[in-house]
C-alpha positions in Angstrom: 1.9 17.0 11.0 0.1 18.3 8.0 -1.2 21.8 8.7 -1.9 23.3 5.3 -5.1 21.4 4.5 -7.0 24.6 4.1 -4.6 26.0 1.5 -6.7 27.1 -1.6 -6.1 25.6 -5.0 -5.1 27.9 -7.8 -8.4 27.2 -9.6 -11.4 25.3 -8.0 -12.1 21.9 -9.4 -15.7 21.5 -10.6 -17.1 17.9 -10.8 -19.9 16.6 -13.1 -22.2 16.3 -10.1 -22.0 20.0 -9.5 -19.8 19.9 -6.5 -16.5 21.7 -6.4 -13.2 21.5 -4.6 -11.5 24.7 -3.4 -8.8 23.5 -1.0 -6.2 20.8 -0.5 -8.4 19.4 2.2 -11.5 19.4 0.0 -9.7 17.2 -2.5 -8.4 14.8 0.1 -11.9 14.4 1.7 -13.6 13.7 -1.6 -10.9 11.3 -2.8 -11.0 9.4 0.5 -14.8 9.4 0.9 -15.7 8.5 -2.7 -12.8 6.3 -3.9 -11.0 4.7 -1.0 -13.4 1.7 -0.9 -13.5 1.0 -4.6 -11.0 0.3 -7.3 -7.7 1.9 -6.6 -5.0 2.7 -9.1 -1.8 4.7 -9.7 -3.7 7.9 -10.4 -5.4 7.8 -7.0 -2.2 7.0 -5.2 -0.4 9.8 -7.0 -3.1 12.3 -6.1 -3.2 11.3 -2.5 0.6 11.4 -2.1 0.7 14.9 -3.7 -2.1 16.2 -1.5 -0.3 15.0 1.7 2.9 16.6 0.5 1.1 19.9 -0.2 -0.6 19.8 3.1 2.7 19.2 4.9 4.8 21.8 3.1 2.2 24.4 2.0 4.4 25.6 -0.8 2.7 27.0 -3.9 4.5 24.6 -6.2 3.4 21.6 -4.1 -0.2 22.8 -4.1 -0.1 23.3 -7.9 1.4 19.8 -8.4 -1.3 18.3 -6.2 -4.0 20.1 -8.0 -2.7 18.7 -11.4 -2.6 15.2 -9.9 -6.2 15.5 -8.7 -7.4 16.9 -12.0 -5.6 14.0 -13.8 -7.4 11.5 -11.5 -10.8 13.0 -12.2 -10.1 13.2 -16.0 -9.1 9.5 -16.0 -12.3 8.7 -14.2 -14.2 11.0 -16.5 -15.6 13.0 -13.7 -14.5 16.4 -14.8 
């Protein structure tokens, strides 16, 4: 069971709409709420898989990798 959803990111992720993501859970909620219904792609899949791995393990390197994947997703979608 994933128990590290409240682990903080190294740096918060600020989005164009003024919202920001500070934890692994914040990232997961935003990705699922805003993008699970629409067009999916490899960047979304990679970000979600990395977030689940970070939430399960809680290791700093997993959180850092998940943060990079989420940033990449938002950059590809031009939302950063």
